[in-house]
N, C-alpha and C positions, 0 to 999 in steps of 0.2 A: 369634431364639431357637428352638431345636428343640422341637417339640411332644412331650409325654410319650407314651410307648407305652401307659401304663396310665391308666385313669380313676381319679378319687379313690375310687370305691367299690371298685375292684380293689385299690388301695393299702391301703385300710382292711382288706380281707380278708387281705392279706399280713401286715400288722402284727398282726392278730389271731392268725395262726399263730405269729408271733414271741412274742407275749404268752403264748400257751398252752404255751410251752416248746420250740418248734422252734428249733434253733440258727441263727445268722446264716449259717453256711457252707451249711447245708441249703437255706435260703431263697434265697440267692444262686445256688446251683447249680440249683435247681428252676425259678426264675423268670427267670434270666438278668439279674440286676441286680447292681451292685457293692455292697460293704458300705457305702461312702460314701453311696450313694443310699438304702440302707435306713435308715441312721441319720439322714439328712437328712429322710426321710419321717416318721420318728418325731417329729422336732421340729415338723414342719409339720402332720401329720395325726394326731397322737397321740390326740386325743379323739374322733375320728370313729367311727361304727358302720358295719359292713358291712351292705349291704341283702340 
């Protein structure tokens, strides 16, 4: 299985941008992730806080 390019703290920061109103298209363009990954991360890391 491939290792993630992003740490859990980075993922939490990206999800925080999404929760603050940034669109999924902007986030996927800025960070180079797919929409599917973004929504999967929301399921997995939704309650985490960015450090």
